[in-house]
TORDRENKE-504092 format. One record per residue (C-alpha): residue in one letter; x, y, z. Coordinates in steps of 0.5 Angstrom, whole numbers, padded with zeros to 4 digits, always signed. Layout:
// TORDRENKE-504092
AXYZ ...
***
This chain:
// TORDRENKE-504092
M+0013+0105+0007 P+0005+0102+0006 R+0005+0096+0003 L+0001+0096-0003 P-0006+0093-0002 I-0007+0086-0003 R-0014+0084-0005 V-0011+0079-0009 Y-0011+0074-0003 L-0019+0074-0004 F-0018+0069-0010 G-0013+0066-0009 L-0006+0065-0005 V-0002+0063-0011 F+0006+0063-0011 L+0009+0070-0010 A+0016+0071-0011 F+0021+0077-0013 S+0029+0079-0012 I+0032+0085-0011 A+0040+0085-0010 C+0042+0088-0004 N+0049+0091-0002 L+0052+0087+0004 T+0058+0086+0007 G+0062+0080+0009 V+0056+0076+0005 G+0058+0069+0006 Q+0061+0063+0000 N+0057+0058-0004 N+0059+0052+0002 L+0053+0047+0000 P+0054+0040-0002 E+0053+0038-0009 A+0047+0035-0010 P+0046+0028-0012 A+0046+0029-0021 A+0040+0028-0024 T+0037+0022-0028 P+0036+0025-0035 I+0029+0025-0038 Q+0030+0026-0045 S+0036+0025-0050 E+0040+0031-0050 D+0040+0031-0058 A+0035+0036-0061 T+0031+0030-0064 P+0023+0029-0063 I+0021+0023-0060 P+0016+0019-0063 T+0010+0018-0061 P+0004+0013-0062 P-0002+0014-0066 A-0007+0020-0062 P-0014+0022-0063 S-0014+0028-0067 L-0017+0034-0063 L-0020+0037-0057 T-0023+0042-0056 I-0024+0046-0049 C-0029+0052-0048 M-0028+0058-0043 G-0031+0063-0041 Q-0026+0068-0041 E-0021+0070-0046 P-0014+0072-0043 Q-0011+0078-0044 S-0005+0076-0045 L+0000+0069-0043 F+0006+0072-0041 I+0007+0069-0033 Y+0009+0076-0031 S+0003+0080-0035 D-0004+0076-0033 A-0006+0072-0027 S-0013+0071-0029 V-0016+0064-0029 A-0016+0063-0036 A-0010+0065-0037 R-0007+0060-0032 S-0011+0055-0035 L-0009+0056-0042 R-0001+0056-0039 Q-0002+0049-0037 A-0002+0047-0044 I+0005+0050-0046 Y+0009+0050-0039 D+0009+0043-0034 G+0010+0046-0027 P+0015+0048-0025 A+0011+0044-0020 D+0005+0041-0018 V+0001+0043-0013 L-0003+0037-0010 A-0006+0035-0004 Y-0004+0043-0001 A+0003+0040-0002 A+0008+0042-0008 R+0011+0036-0013 P+0017+0038-0017 V+0016+0038-0024 I+0021+0040-0028 L+0026+0040-0022 A+0030+0034-0020 E+0028+0034-0012 S+0025+0039-0007 P+0030+0043-0004 S+0031+0041+0003 L+0037+0040+0009 E+0036+0032+0008 N+0038+0033+0002 G+0043+0039+0002 A+0040+0044-0002 I+0038+0048+0003 A+0043+0051+0008 F+0043+0057+0012 E+0050+0061+0013 P+0053+0065+0017 V+0055+0072+0014 A+0057+0080+0017 V+0051+0085+0017 G+0052+0092+0019 A+0048+0099+0019 S+0044+0100+0014 N+0045+0094+0011 I+0037+0090+0009 I+0035+0085+0013 A+0029+0081+0015 D+0028+0083+0022 S+0026+0078+0028 T+0019+0077+0025 N+0021+0077+0018 R+0019+0083+0015 V+0025+0087+0010 V+0028+0094+0014 A+0034+0097+0013 F+0039+0095+0019 A+0039+0100+0025 S+0040+0102+0032 G+0034+0099+0036 V+0032+0094+0031 E+0031+0087+0033 Y+0033+0081+0030 R+0035+0074+0030 P+0043+0072+0030 A+0046+0067+0026 G+0044+0060+0030 C+0037+0063+0033 A+0031+0061+0029 S+0026+0063+0034 P+0023+0070+0036 D+0026+0068+0043 C+0033+0069+0042 A+0032+0076+0038 R+0037+0081+0040 V+0036+0089+0039 Y+0042+0091+0035 D+0045+0097+0037 G+0047+0101+0031 Q+0055+0100+0031 E+0057+0093+0031 V+0058+0087+0025 V+0054+0082+0027 Q+0053+0075+0025 M+0047+0073+0022 D+0044+0067+0018 Q+0043+0067+0010 M+0038+0062+0007 V+0042+0059+0001 I+0038+0055-0004 R+0040+0050-0009 F+0035+0048-0015 R+0037+0043-0019 L+0033+0042-0026 Q+0032+0036-0029 A+0037+0034-0035 G+0035+0034-0042 L+0030+0039-0042 R+0028+0043-0049 W+0023+0048-0050 S+0018+0047-0055 D+0023+0049-0061 G+0028+0045-0059 A+0032+0049-0055 P+0036+0046-0049 L+0032+0049-0043 T+0038+0051-0038 A+0039+0054-0031 S+0041+0060-0035 D+0034+0061-0037 S+0031+0061-0029 Q+0036+0066-0027 Y+0033+0070-0034 S+0026+0070-0031 F+0028+0073-0025 E+0032+0078-0028 V+0026+0080-0032 A+0022+0079-0026 R+0027+0084-0022 S+0027+0090-0028 L+0019+0090-0028 Y+0019+0090-0020 P+0015+0091-0015 R+0009+0088-0022 A+0012+0081-0021 R+0014+0077-0016 G+0015+0083-0011 D+0016+0080-0005 L+0020+0075-0006 I+0024+0081-0010 A+0025+0085-0004 R+0027+0079+0000 T+0032+0076-0005 Q+0040+0078-0005 S+0042+0073-0011 Y+0039+0068-0016 R+0044+0066-0021 A+0046+0060-0024 Q+0051+0056-0023 D+0051+0051-0029 E+0047+0048-0034 V+0042+0045-0029 V+0044+0048-0022 V+0041+0055-0020 E+0042+0058-0013 W+0037+0063-0009 R+0040+0067-0004 G+0036+0071+0001 I+0037+0077+0005 P+0040+0076+0012 G+0035+0074+0017 Y+0030+0072+0012 R+0027+0065+0012 Q+0022+0061+0008 A+0018+0055+0009 E+0015+0053+0003 T+0022+0053-0002 L+0019+0051-0008 S+0015+0057-0008 I+0022+0061-0009 F+0024+0058-0016 F+0023+0062-0021 T+0020+0060-0027 P+0024+0059-0033 L+0023+0064-0039 P+0027+0062-0046 R+0032+0067-0046 H+0035+0066-0053 V+0028+0067-0056 W+0026+0073-0051 G+0034+0076-0049 G+0034+0081-0054 I+0027+0085-0051 A+0027+0090-0046 P+0024+0088-0040 E+0018+0093-0040 D+0017+0091-0047 L+0015+0084-0046 L+0009+0087-0043 S+0007+0088-0049 A+0010+0085-0055 P+0007+0079-0058 L+0013+0074-0057 S+0011+0074-0050 N+0004+0075-0049 R+0000+0072-0056 Q+0006+0067-0058 P+0010+0064-0051 I+0014+0058-0052 G+0014+0053-0047 W+0017+0046-0045 G+0010+0043-0044 A+0005+0038-0048 Y+0003+0043-0053 A+0006+0048-0057 I+0002+0055-0060 Q-0001+0055-0066 E-0005+0062-0068 W-0009+0066-0064 T-0016+0068-0066 P-0017+0074-0062 G-0025+0073-0060 D-0026+0066-0062 H-0020+0061-0060 I-0013+0059-0059 S-0011+0053-0062 L-0005+0049-0060 E+0000+0042-0063 R+0003+0037-0060 N+0011+0039-0058 P+0015+0034-0060 Y+0020+0036-0056 Y+0016+0035-0048 A+0019+0031-0044 R+0014+0026-0043 S+0012+0025-0051 A+0017+0018-0049 E+0010+0016-0045 G+0006+0018-0051 L+0003+0024-0048 P-0001+0028-0049 Y-0006+0024-0053 F-0008+0029-0057 E-0005+0031-0063 R-0009+0038-0063 L-0011+0042-0058 V-0016+0048-0058 F-0019+0054-0053 R-0025+0057-0056 F-0027+0062-0052 T-0035+0063-0050 P-0037+0068-0046 D-0044+0066-0046 K-0045+0060-0040 E-0051+0059-0045 E-0048+0058-0051 A-0042+0054-0048 V-0046+0049-0045 K-0050+0048-0052 A-0044+0047-0055 L-0043+0041-0050 L-0048+0038-0050 V-0048+0038-0058 G-0041+0035-0059 E-0038+0042-0061 C-0034+0042-0053 D-0030+0036-0051 Y-0030+0040-0044 L-0033+0047-0040 D-0027+0050-0037 E-0028+0052-0029 T-0028+0059-0033 V-0035+0058-0036 G-0038+0059-0029 I-0043+0052-0030 D-0049+0053-0025 P-0049+0046-0020 Q-0056+0046-0021 D-0057+0047-0029 A-0063+0041-0031 R-0060+0040-0037 L-0054+0038-0035 L-0056+0034-0029 E-0061+0031-0034 A-0056+0030-0040 Q-0051+0027-0033 Q-0056+0022-0032 Q-0057+0019-0039 G-0050+0018-0040 Q-0049+0024-0044 I-0043+0028-0041 T-0040+0028-0034 L-0040+0032-0028 V-0034+0033-0024 F-0034+0036-0017 A-0029+0037-0012 P-0029+0043-0006 G-0024+0049-0008 S-0019+0052-0004 A-0023+0059-0003 W-0027+0058+0004 E-0033+0062+0005 Q-0033+0066+0012 L-0038+0071+0016 S-0033+0076+0018 F-0033+0080+0025 G-0032+0087+0026 V-0028+0086+0032 Q-0025+0093+0032 P-0029+0097+0027 F-0023+0103+0025 S-0026+0109+0029 Q-0029+0115+0026 E-0031+0121+0030 E-0038+0122+0026 N-0040+0114+0024 A-0038+0110+0029 L-0040+0103+0029 T-0042+0099+0035 P-0037+0094+0036 F-0042+0089+0037 F-0036+0084+0036 Q-0031+0084+0042 S-0034+0079+0046 K-0031+0072+0044 E-0037+0069+0047 T-0042+0073+0042 R-0038+0071+0036 Q-0038+0063+0039 A-0046+0065+0040 F-0046+0067+0032 A-0043+0059+0031 Y-0047+0056+0034 C-0054+0059+0032 I-0052+0058+0025 D-0053+0051+0021 R-0047+0052+0018 Q-0047+0044+0015 R-0055+0045+0013 L-0052+0051+0009 A-0047+0048+0005 E-0052+0042+0003 Q-0057+0047+0001 L-0052+0050-0003 F-0049+0045-0007 Q-0052+0039-0006 G-0048+0036-0001 Q-0042+0037-0005 S-0039+0042+0000 Q-0036+0042+0007 V-0036+0046+0013 P-0029+0048+0015 D-0026+0048+0023 S-0021+0054+0021 Y-0018+0057+0016 L-0016+0051+0013 P-0020+0045+0010 A-0019+0038+0014 E-0015+0035+0008 H-0009+0041+0009 P-0003+0036+0011 Y-0002+0043+0018 F-0010+0042+0019 N-0010+0041+0027 P-0016+0036+0028 D-0017+0037+0035 I-0019+0045+0035 Q-0025+0047+0038 R-0032+0045+0034 Y-0039+0049+0034 P-0045+0044+0032 F-0051+0047+0031 N-0054+0048+0037 P-0059+0055+0038 Q-0060+0053+0045 T-0052+0054+0047 G-0052+0060+0044 A-0057+0064+0046 A-0054+0062+0054 L-0047+0064+0051 L-0051+0071+0048 E-0054+0072+0055 A-0047+0071+0058 A-0045+0075+0054 G-0050+0081+0056 W-0055+0081+0051 I-0061+0079+0054 D-0068+0077+0053 D-0071+0082+0056 D-0079+0082+0054 G-0079+0074+0052 D-0081+0075+0046 P-0076+0071+0041 N-0079+0075+0034 T-0075+0081+0038 P-0068+0083+0038 R-0065+0082+0045 R-0062+0089+0049 A-0055+0090+0051 Q-0054+0090+0059 N-0046+0092+0061 V-0044+0089+0054 T-0036+0094+0053 G-0038+0099+0048 V-0045+0098+0047 T-0050+0103+0051 D-0055+0099+0055 G-0062+0098+0052 E-0059+0098+0045 P-0062+0092+0041 F-0058+0087+0038 V-0059+0089+0030 V-0054+0089+0025 T-0052+0089+0018 L-0049+0085+0014 L-0045+0086+0008 T-0045+0082+0002 T-0045+0082-0006 Q-0051+0081-0011 E-0049+0074-0013 S-0055+0069-0013 E-0051+0064-0008 K-0048+0070-0003 Q-0056+0072-0003 K-0058+0065-0002 A-0053+0064+0004 A-0054+0071+0007 E-0062+0070+0007 F-0060+0063+0011 I-0056+0067+0016 H-0061+0073+0017 Q-0066+0067+0019 S-0062+0063+0023 L-0060+0069+0027 A-0067+0071+0028 G-0068+0064+0033 C-0063+0067+0037 G-0065+0074+0038 V-0061+0077+0033 Q-0063+0081+0028 I-0059+0081+0022 E-0061+0087+0016 I-0057+0085+0009 E-0054+0090+0005 S-0052+0087-0002 I-0047+0092-0006 P-0043+0090-0012 W-0036+0086-0010 Q-0032+0091-0013 T-0034+0096-0008 L-0035+0091-0001 L-0027+0089-0002 A-0024+0095-0005 A-0018+0098-0001 G-0019+0102+0005 P-0021+0107+0008 E-0026+0108+0003 G-0028+0101+0002 P-0033+0098+0008 V-0029+0091+0009 F-0022+0093+0008 G-0023+0100+0011 R-0025+0097+0018 N-0032+0100+0017 F-0037+0094+0018 S-0040+0089+0023 L-0042+0083+0019 A-0039+0081+0012 Q-0039+0076+0007 F-0034+0074+0003 A-0028+0069+0001 W-0021+0067+0002 T-0017+0063+0000 T-0012+0058+0003 S-0005+0056+0000 L+0000+0051+0002 Q+0002+0055+0008 P-0003+0055+0012 P-0005+0063+0012 C-0006+0065+0019 F-0003+0072+0018 L-0010+0074+0015 Y-0011+0075+0022 V-0004+0078+0026 S-0004+0084+0029 D+0001+0087+0023 E-0004+0086+0018 I-0009+0091+0021 P-0011+0096+0016 G-0011+0103+0017 P-0007+0110+0017 Y+0001+0109+0017 P+0005+0109+0021 Q+0000+0106+0026 Y-0001+0100+0023 P+0005+0098+0019 K+0001+0095+0013 G-0003+0101+0012 W-0009+0100+0008 G-0006+0095+0005 G-0007+0090+0011 A-0011+0083+0010 N-0014+0083+0018 A-0021+0087+0016 S-0024+0084+0023 G-0018+0089+0027 F-0017+0082+0031 S-0012+0082+0036 D-0008+0077+0040 Q-0001+0077+0043 A-0001+0069+0043 F-0003+0068+0036 D+0002+0073+0033 D+0007+0069+0037 A+0004+0063+0034 C+0004+0065+0026 Q+0010+0069+0027 Q+0013+0062+0030 A+0011+0058+0024 G+0014+0063+0019 L+0020+0062+0021 G+0020+0055+0020 L+0021+0049+0014 V+0015+0046+0011 G+0016+0039+0015 T+0019+0040+0021 P+0015+0039+0027 E+0016+0046+0029 Y+0013+0048+0023 Q+0007+0044+0024 T+0007+0045+0032 A+0006+0053+0030 H+0001+0052+0026 F-0003+0048+0031 Q-0002+0052+0036 A-0005+0058+0032 Q-0011+0054+0029 T-0013+0053+0036 I-0013+0060+0038 F-0016+0062+0032 A-0022+0056+0034 E-0023+0059+0041 Q-0022+0067+0038 L-0026+0066+0032 P-0024+0073+0028 S-0029+0070+0023 L-0033+0064+0022 P-0032+0059+0017 L-0038+0057+0013 Y-0038+0053+0007 L-0032+0051+0002 R-0033+0054-0006 W-0033+0048-0010 K-0029+0047-0016 M-0034+0044-0022 V-0033+0042-0030 A-0036+0038-0035 A-0034+0034-0040 R-0036+0029-0046 A-0038+0022-0043 D-0033+0018-0045 L-0027+0023-0043 C-0021+0021-0038 G-0016+0024-0033 L-0020+0029-0030 L-0017+0029-0023 L-0020+0035-0020 D-0015+0038-0014 A-0018+0043-0008 S-0011+0046-0008 T-0008+0046-0015 D-0008+0053-0020 S-0013+0050-0025 A-0017+0044-0026 L-0013+0043-0033 W-0006+0042-0029 N-0005+0034-0032 L-0009+0037-0039 E-0003+0032-0042 Q-0007+0026-0039 F-0013+0027-0042 G-0017+0022-0047 Y-0022+0017-0049 G-0023+0011-0051 E-0017+0006-0052 F-0012+0013-0049 C-0016+0012-0042 P-0011+0008-0037 
***
């Protein structure tokens, strides 16, 4: 069956994980070595740890109100920000690396928490094939036998014999002494319960991982073990851990009822810095210090009470900050970086504005291979890499970023920012050079036949293009102010290289709708401007051949594929596939991702324009604000917010 649409990737690639039990023959026994004992972080009794005096109240203004705080119900920015108060972790993502918070360590081969065990597999068993796709084992399926970690050693199944394949096993160890905000112990059973809930809600919650999970079981009070389906390999292991849910409170509620139950949606308990007191719809959510918080002995959190105030009107939110009714404006407010009042207030020392590049990168996507429609077939302007490279030279992307974001943004050279640990610093770059761009267009067959720079070039021996056709191409974008400014800049830049751009602005819901109706994911466009989000694992999959949208079964992902450009390159596919079979931190993983970026930068199925940025505003003396491009929320370290004597 074709995969469901993946529009969620446009706004953020978050940890997706889920599990479904598969009936396998001869599954290997647990032979992992014992993990080292964890150091308790709180006493085993349920007595709250006394904390020193603290400032009484922190008020955070949000531009949106979440529909739910249940982790498998609402994935909005507002919900994720609020959950930072009631949960801490399970892992924090900083500088594009996951760091354990409630786990004692990150599983690895070195510490013995990851193992690959040979298991017997026969016909009809569910496996991950040589490309890591979930399939039923049958004649003709390519698979990696036990000991094989590369497509190069894959074999073809004959449909009859029982073979040995590797099963990935990961053991997660919780910190000892963790407690829920009601004082009950938080154990490995709570993580197993979260898995059971997610499995019952399949495919709504963590569907990708559920389909690749054979079992997920608590081994004791602090250890939970995950076993993947035979053949499956996961590079980033912390993403497999299931966020604990309180079995002792919710265990009597049917999983499907958790989607609407007040206990799970309006007042979920957690183990984080704060516990919910009340939710007044349309107005605010108030929380109080969690006395059982694992870091209470450090005097955290600093504030006794926390209020999230809902201010959907941006003007109202800004006024509330300036008059002291709000201490912090969340990302959801949508602050205008050129708001004169905020800039003046910062200059006068009344407020603090904090900027950081975000993980989302704006791109100009080329319709390399539009979907063929007999009646309305688009001209394939961008089949030649030289044409795509010419656009890169003709657009002064650095100047564009500086104009939009007052010098706070940057231009990425690939689908990764330079700060990403797996960014390849040696890939091809395209500094602004319209002369080089014009020469590439000439070489690609786009000729300036009249010597007039104000008229578009015309085709001469361009593959798929009728001779004499002018280089006039439509750029699809949305109606947002930032997008409009960028599109107009692109229009003016390319005019200098003899390319005429016609801008068409449509609602983002229309632009990014699923194919075949949506123009982008229906592959019915020549140029389109939209953003992707960088994740911990470099998202080379966005450009692999298997992700090209189109009718199933000709296209494996159906209309749910991400590769809207239609770009296809076997060497790129091979490098990205090899990267997907590696483990984060290994030389093989880095080498494969470096190779994929090298090919991307040469072929340019899309042109990175600039990094979207994060911006928050706060009272001038509020400390602890640490924005990071890769964090799920700017409130990731909310427990460390303070002011005055409570600032380190």
